[in-house]
PATOR-166779 format. One record per residue (C-alpha): residue in one letter; chain; x, z, y; residue number from 1. Coordinates in steps of 0.001 Angstrom, whole numbers, padded with zeros to 6 digits, m for minus. Each point is the difference from the previous one (the first is absolute). Example, Ala and Ser with C-alpha at 12.3 -4.5 7.8 and 13.67 -1.06 7.14 Angstrom:
! residues 2
a|A|012300|007800|m004500|1 .
s|A|001370|m000660|003440|2 .
//
This chain:
! residues 393
m|A|005040|030973|012492|1 .
g|A|000605|m003777|000305|2 .
s|A|m002617|m002496|m001279|3 .
k|A|002219|m001481|m002500|4 .
l|A|000801|003235|m001589|5 .
r|A|m003952|000733|m000048|6 .
i|A|m000798|m003380|m001609|7 .
l|A|002994|000833|m002624|8 .
v|A|m002017|003179|m000920|9 .
g|A|m003224|m001918|m000074|10 .
l|A|001571|m002565|m002076|11 .
a|A|001327|002627|m002567|12 .
a|A|m003277|001559|m000112|13 .
v|A|m001988|m003213|m000824|14 .
l|A|002492|m001384|m002491|15 .
a|A|000347|003285|m001754|16 .
l|A|m003838|m000031|m000403|17 .
a|A|000046|m003335|m000981|18 .
g|A|002755|000823|m002724|19 .
c|A|002318|m002708|001495|20 .
t|A|002759|002062|001783|21 .
g|A|002501|m002803|m001234|22 .
g|A|002771|002618|001147|23 .
t|A|m001260|000176|003672|24 .
t|A|001216|003268|001517|25 .
a|A|m001185|001207|003251|26 .
a|A|001433|002441|002259|27 .
t|A|m001657|003329|000395|28 .
p|A|m001757|000429|003584|29 .
s|A|000256|002980|002215|30 .
p|A|m003146|001654|001066|31 .
t|A|m001494|m002031|003318|32 .
a|A|m003060|m000230|001606|33 .
a|A|m002129|m003068|m000085|34 .
a|A|m000509|m002017|003473|35 .
p|A|m003094|000901|002006|36 .
s|A|m002937|m001957|m000699|37 .
t|A|m000347|m003125|002580|38 .
g|A|m003311|m000701|m000610|39 .
i|A|001007|m003818|m000510|40 .
t|A|m001073|m001840|m003078|41 .
v|A|002309|m003079|m001106|42 .
e|A|m002129|m002443|m002355|43 .
v|A|001891|m002116|m002516|44 .
w|A|m001523|m002648|m002254|45 .
i|A|001712|m000101|m003497|46 .
d|A|m000846|m000868|m003412|47 .
q|A|m000549|002066|m003066|48 .
e|A|003597|m000074|m001200|49 .
l|A|001320|001879|002973|50 .
s|A|m002413|002570|m000279|51 .
e|A|001743|002737|m001841|52 .
s|A|003145|m000278|002395|53 .
f|A|m002382|000177|003073|54 .
a|A|m001491|003216|m001147|55 .
v|A|003621|001411|000510|56 .
f|A|000412|m002071|003307|57 .
a|A|m003088|001363|001599|58 .
e|A|001249|003525|m000517|59 .
q|A|003418|m000570|001106|60 .
f|A|m001314|m002194|002992|61 .
k|A|m002328|003012|001068|62 .
m|A|002766|002630|m000602|63 .
d|A|002630|m001858|002016|64 .
t|A|m001844|m001079|002741|65 .
g|A|m003516|001673|000050|66 .
n|A|m001604|m003267|m000099|67 .
n|A|m002775|m000715|m002685|68 .
l|A|000354|m003273|m002338|69 .
a|A|m003261|m001709|m001020|70 .
v|A|000822|m002208|m002958|71 .
v|A|m002482|m002705|m000879|72 .
v|A|000223|m001969|m003293|73 .
k|A|m000543|m003613|m000003|74 .
d|A|000197|m003077|m002460|75 .
f|A|003509|m001116|001052|76 .
y|A|m000711|m003637|m000051|77 .
a|A|m003258|000327|001838|78 .
l|A|002327|001333|003007|79 .
e|A|001323|m003628|000778|80 .
t|A|m003308|m000950|001651|81 .
e|A|m001584|003472|000633|82 .
f|A|002548|001623|001907|83 .
p|A|000445|m002462|002996|84 .
i|A|m003721|m000235|000292|85 .
q|A|m000188|003729|000117|86 .
a|A|003212|000665|001947|87 .
p|A|m001510|000728|003535|88 .
t|A|m001685|002949|m001427|89 .
g|A|002150|000431|m003183|90 .
p|A|002511|002263|m001295|91 .
d|A|003334|000998|001529|92 .
l|A|001956|m001458|m002803|93 .
v|A|m000852|m002165|m002873|94 .
i|A|001787|m001267|m003232|95 .
g|A|000388|m003912|m000458|96 .
s|A|002259|m002765|m001384|97 .
n|A|002688|m001797|001359|98 .
e|A|m002097|m003263|m000622|99 .
w|A|m002639|001063|002729|100 .
v|A|002628|000937|002936|101 .
s|A|m000063|m003258|001679|102 .
t|A|m003992|m000167|000170|103 .
w|A|m000132|003778|000830|104 .
a|A|002390|m000311|002746|105 .
a|A|m001509|m003226|001517|106 .
s|A|m003251|001768|000141|107 .
g|A|001557|002805|001890|108 .
a|A|m000798|002486|m002630|109 .
i|A|003258|001827|m000567|110 .
a|A|002713|001330|002028|111 .
q|A|003794|m000002|m000219|112 .
v|A|001106|003025|m001870|113 .
p|A|003912|001205|m000613|114 .
l|A|001464|000809|m003216|115 .
y|A|001174|003216|000960|116 .
s|A|002623|001298|m002447|117 .
m|A|m001032|m002278|m002795|118 .
e|A|002517|m002520|m001317|119 .
p|A|m002214|m002323|m002133|120 .
f|A|001422|m002894|m002072|121 .
d|A|000910|m002980|002666|122 .
s|A|m002322|m002473|m002102|123 .
v|A|m003054|002718|000676|124 .
a|A|000922|000833|003282|125 .
q|A|m000017|m003653|001277|126 .
v|A|m003425|m000856|m001313|127 .
f|A|m001902|002188|002534|128 .
t|A|001667|m001600|002953|129 .
r|A|m001765|m002735|002205|130 .
a|A|001957|m001260|002955|131 .
a|A|002820|002694|m000167|132 .
v|A|m002888|002708|000082|133 .
n|A|m000451|002326|m002976|134 .
y|A|m003477|000776|m000891|135 .
g|A|000079|001764|m003400|136 .
l|A|001648|003266|m001345|137 .
p|A|000312|m000848|m003887|138 .
y|A|m000901|002018|m002659|139 .
a|A|m000007|m002248|m003049|140 .
t|A|000978|m003218|m001278|141 .
e|A|m000714|m002054|m003069|142 .
n|A|001876|m003121|m001427|143 .
a|A|000966|m001498|m003424|144 .
a|A|002823|000635|m002291|145 .
l|A|001138|m000533|m003458|146 .
i|A|m001362|002696|m002603|147 .
c|A|002451|m000135|m002783|148 .
n|A|000535|001362|m003194|149 .
a|A|002951|002381|000411|150 .
d|A|001406|m000341|m003443|151 .
q|A|m000050|m003850|000165|152 .
v|A|001064|m000459|003710|153 .
s|A|002174|002996|001146|154 .
s|A|001323|m001245|003260|155 .
a|A|m001242|m002127|002821|156 .
p|A|000432|m003988|m000772|157 .
n|A|001991|m001426|002849|158 .
i|A|m000961|m003512|m000106|159 .
w|A|m002987|m001873|m001543|160 .
e|A|002074|m001026|m003251|161 .
d|A|000708|003701|m000621|162 .
l|A|m003630|000534|m000031|163 .
i|A|m001166|m003083|m002231|164 .
s|A|002979|000731|m002345|165 .
k|A|m001966|003132|m001111|166 .
g|A|m002900|m001823|m001174|167 .
v|A|m002125|000654|003206|168 .
k|A|m003228|m001630|000696|169 .
l|A|m001959|000463|003377|170 .
p|A|m003570|m000401|m000373|171 .
i|A|m001867|m001092|003042|172 .
n|A|m003597|m000288|000571|173 .
p|A|m001848|m003201|m001356|174 .
g|A|m001371|m000742|003636|175 .
g|A|003662|m000111|001342|176 .
d|A|001881|003324|001159|177 .
p|A|001422|m000605|003487|178 .
y|A|000402|003878|000612|179 .
l|A|002239|000567|m003267|180 .
l|A|002007|m003504|000469|181 .
q|A|000678|000646|003548|182 .
s|A|003015|001994|m001173|183 .
v|A|001467|m003107|m001939|184 .
q|A|m000998|m002760|002892|185 .
s|A|001852|002462|002534|186 .
s|A|003005|m000136|m002093|187 .
f|A|000180|m003631|000959|188 .
g|A|m000149|000910|003852|189 .
a|A|m003815|m001168|m000128|190 .
e|A|m002046|002156|002449|191 .
l|A|m003550|m000602|000621|192 .
f|A|000015|m000112|003847|193 .
q|A|002719|m000402|002753|194 .
r|A|001378|003020|001608|195 .
t|A|000094|000705|003479|196 .
d|A|003453|000913|001725|197 .
s|A|m000776|003497|m000471|198 .
g|A|m000496|m000415|m003710|199 .
e|A|m003819|000340|000029|200 .
y|A|m002335|m002725|m001784|201 .
g|A|m001265|m002956|002132|202 .
t|A|m003147|m002014|m001213|203 .
e|A|002085|m003136|m000769|204 .
f|A|m000100|m000886|m003572|205 .
a|A|003652|m000090|m001374|206 .
l|A|m000176|m001160|m003673|207 .
s|A|000514|m003758|000955|208 .
g|A|003871|000219|000141|209 .
e|A|002455|m000545|m002569|210 .
s|A|m000086|003375|m001398|211 .
g|A|m003374|m000112|m000942|212 .
l|A|000358|m003444|m001757|213 .
k|A|002893|001686|m001759|214 .
f|A|m002168|002665|m001471|215 .
a|A|m002859|m002102|m000860|216 .
s|A|002685|m002255|m001941|217 .
w|A|001431|003143|m001600|218 .
l|A|m003454|001159|m001122|219 .
r|A|m000969|m002954|m001876|220 .
g|A|003318|000109|m001809|221 .
n|A|m000399|003515|m001226|222 .
s|A|m003644|000277|m000585|223 .
m|A|000693|001072|m003546|224 .
d|A|001110|003621|001582|225 .
f|A|m003539|000449|001761|226 .
p|A|m003033|000203|m002843|227 .
q|A|m003067|m000149|001674|228 .
l|A|m001899|003276|m000648|229 .
d|A|m002511|002213|001590|230 .
y|A|000884|003599|000787|231 .
t|A|m001741|001323|m003080|232 .
a|A|001966|m002599|m002384|233 .
a|A|003037|000459|002047|234 .
t|A|000308|003770|m000589|235 .
e|A|m000841|m000550|m003746|236 .
f|A|002952|m002338|000057|237 .
f|A|002522|002640|001302|238 .
v|A|m001241|002808|m001870|239 .
t|A|000088|m001491|m003216|240 .
g|A|003782|m001414|000486|241 .
q|A|m000541|m003665|000625|242 .
t|A|002166|000797|003188|243 .
p|A|002254|002360|000590|244 .
c|A|m000834|000076|003945|245 .
f|A|m003216|m000292|001768|246 .
y|A|m000177|m001005|003670|247 .
t|A|m002736|001830|001669|248 .
g|A|m000990|002848|002579|249 .
m|A|m000313|003669|m000469|250 .
w|A|m004141|m000576|m000207|251 .
l|A|000786|m000835|m003603|252 .
l|A|002231|002759|m000922|253 .
p|A|m002821|002463|m001397|254 .
a|A|m001048|m002694|m002618|255 .
i|A|003502|m000749|m000908|256 .
k|A|000923|003557|m000608|257 .
e|A|m003154|000487|m001961|258 .
r|A|000996|m002228|m002599|259 .
v|A|003881|m000477|m000300|260 .
t|A|002073|001585|m002653|261 .
f|A|003300|m000221|001969|262 .
n|A|001370|001095|002876|263 .
l|A|m000163|m001953|003512|264 .
t|A|002040|m000834|002727|265 .
a|A|m000267|m002267|002933|266 .
y|A|002291|m002073|002037|267 .
p|A|m000239|m002464|002870|268 .
m|A|m000453|m003770|m000870|269 .
p|A|003318|m002004|m000324|270 .
s|A|000689|m003078|002043|271 .
a|A|m001063|m003481|m001261|272 .
g|A|000956|m002292|002662|273 .
g|A|003353|002081|001455|274 .
e|A|m001732|001878|002794|275 .
v|A|m001662|003394|m000036|276 .
a|A|m003192|000290|m002385|277 .
s|A|m002159|001547|002821|278 .
p|A|m003709|001210|m001468|279 .
f|A|m002783|000487|002231|280 .
g|A|m000416|003511|001455|281 .
a|A|m003273|001428|000934|282 .
s|A|000203|002871|002038|283 .
r|A|m002357|002810|001462|284 .
a|A|000357|002007|003047|285 .
f|A|m001637|002129|002636|286 .
f|A|m001097|m001391|003200|287 .
l|A|m000908|001364|003180|288 .
n|A|m003237|m001017|001508|289 .
s|A|000572|m001317|003582|290 .
n|A|m003290|001437|001058|291 .
s|A|000685|003474|m001296|292 .
q|A|m001204|003088|001679|293 .
h|A|002768|002119|m000896|294 .
p|A|003236|m002350|000089|295 .
d|A|002502|002845|000466|296 .
q|A|m001339|002041|m002812|297 .
a|A|m000350|m003126|m002245|298 .
n|A|003723|m000569|000692|299 .
a|A|000837|003650|m001136|300 .
l|A|m001822|m000763|m003177|301 .
l|A|002105|m003452|m000656|302 .
e|A|003032|002178|000746|303 .
l|A|m000834|002265|m002775|304 .
l|A|m001063|m002836|m002245|305 .
a|A|003599|m001724|000563|306 .
s|A|001869|003045|m001327|307 .
d|A|001818|m000365|m003289|308 .
s|A|m001928|002783|m001665|309 .
a|A|m003482|m001344|001295|310 .
q|A|000925|m003451|m001549|311 .
q|A|001125|001858|m003430|312 .
l|A|m003335|001624|m000137|313 .
i|A|m001722|m003373|000827|314 .
f|A|002100|m001554|m003124|315 .
e|A|m000603|002874|m002389|316 .
t|A|m003778|000227|000471|317 .
t|A|m000388|m003671|000000|318 .
g|A|002373|m001443|m002122|319 .
r|A|000555|m002927|002160|320 .
q|A|003577|m001483|001021|321 .
p|A|001850|001942|002597|322 .
v|A|000915|m001917|003136|323 .
t|A|003228|002264|000389|324 .
d|A|002968|000971|m002080|325 .
a|A|000189|003518|001624|326 .
f|A|m001056|001572|m003329|327 .
q|A|001028|m002821|m002409|328 .
g|A|002281|002468|m001721|329 .
e|A|m003059|002090|m001208|330 .
i|A|m001341|m003159|m001597|331 .
q|A|001030|m000040|m003511|332 .
d|A|m002332|m002699|m001503|333 .
p|A|002052|m002915|m000568|334 .
v|A|m003228|m002331|000414|335 .
m|A|m000801|001325|003486|336 .
r|A|003754|000046|001014|337 .
g|A|000104|m003977|m001002|338 .
f|A|m002898|m000592|001851|339 .
m|A|001398|001495|003257|340 .
e|A|003205|m002178|m000620|341 .
a|A|m002178|m002970|000074|342 .
s|A|m001804|001116|002924|343 .
r|A|003325|m000133|002154|344 .
v|A|000106|m003792|000040|345 .
s|A|m003755|m000586|000193|346 .
v|A|m001519|m001754|002689|347 .
g|A|m003400|000728|001456|348 .
i|A|m003097|m002030|m001181|349 .
p|A|m000906|m002044|002931|350 .
d|A|m003270|000734|001866|351 .
a|A|m003157|m000179|m001780|352 .
a|A|m001424|m002569|002551|353 .
l|A|002710|m002359|m001075|354 .
m|A|000412|000739|m003557|355 .
q|A|m003904|m000863|m000816|356 .
h|A|001093|m003735|000519|357 .
v|A|003044|000168|m002240|358 .
w|A|m000906|001845|m003215|359 .
g|A|m002161|m002538|m001485|360 .
p|A|001917|m003246|000764|361 .
l|A|003452|001575|m000819|362 .
g|A|m001595|001552|m003417|363 .
i|A|m001255|m003322|m000931|364 .
a|A|003354|m001684|000841|365 .
q|A|001631|002317|m002101|366 .
i|A|m002212|m000620|m003056|367 .
r|A|000734|m003647|000301|368 .
l|A|003621|000636|000075|369 .
l|A|m000062|001691|m003010|370 .
g|A|m001989|m002833|m001837|371 .
g|A|001465|m003257|m000638|372 .
e|A|m001947|m002201|002025|373 .
g|A|000966|m001320|003527|374 .
q|A|003318|m000090|001811|375 .
p|A|000937|003314|001340|376 .
k|A|000565|m001559|003336|377 .
d|A|m003144|m001430|000317|378 .
i|A|m001768|003194|m000990|379 .
w|A|002046|002000|002524|380 .
s|A|m000688|m002369|002709|381 .
q|A|m003774|m000071|m000845|382 .
m|A|m000084|003710|000383|383 .
v|A|001895|000492|003121|384 .
s|A|m002331|m002863|001585|385 .
e|A|m002945|001704|m000971|386 .
v|A|001069|003569|001218|387 .
s|A|001295|m001262|003253|388 .
a|A|m002900|m001577|000539|389 .
k|A|m002040|003212|m000333|390 .
l|A|002281|001637|002264|391 .
g|A|m000206|m002469|002627|392 .
n|A|003785|m001013|m000094|393 .
//
């Protein structure tokens, strides 16, 4: 019995126990013997979210290969610095963010991995590549999208004017919101960093051009569409019907669902500047430790994790956005489907080491642009100079 068939059996069993089969149908396996034990143990560092799915993967891996799987649960964000330090004696596989790839690769902590049979969205696959080398096998992504009252906004707005004509106001954080305003800014063709010939981010700040100035002027002229509210107040603003759409991430969906009395749907952000409105995508992946004691066995586990059924199990047990449309037909939730559509045009958040110099100055500039004091060109140019100096451009 092939590993894909076996995973489908495990998937069906787990989802049935969880009461969320969602129409998934598994093939009936024929009797077979498990692979003989090898005595080899592959260690993987994951977070708590993945624990349920990895309980299935551990059994599957043992049955298919005879190898054991040692699962160590870690705090996800602590892995950014903990893993590279411990890599020489650390796990065979580890989870991480696309924002850490450059640092991890430069340290020599991670090795090249294939995608096997997996066909992730191009927008997701590209964020794990450095110098034409792929380092991550993606399993989840996160981006913003328009969560809307389905009764008031029953179809995706095509352009900015369509959205605003519905009475939409898009709250942003009072301290500035470069993450959410990225999609609007990108629709003017403004990217944060220059790209290399292969399409990867360079280190030269790129907002000094005409496209950035156009966005700055536009933001000043449309400030009435962006009330400044923190997340709590912004959620209240939406659930009480003061705006029919709320531009945010999946992380706020549980709080929204608890309070709304109307049906929800989701759409990608329409363009304000004429080009594609691309939200930031923060994607997660499995990485191979370049110091792995069992690289062949670790790659066998990666191949299992790349299968459609394994990816579906991760989605069903974590609720995070999938990175492939292989089982999209089984996802009926219009909110998740809308977020997945937005993901197709997302761009990866640049490396954390670069963005630490960008978030603050860009957010302050946005708030000044939304106010009435100062010329947009002067505000924007001051921000570009400050960030460029911090980056050493």
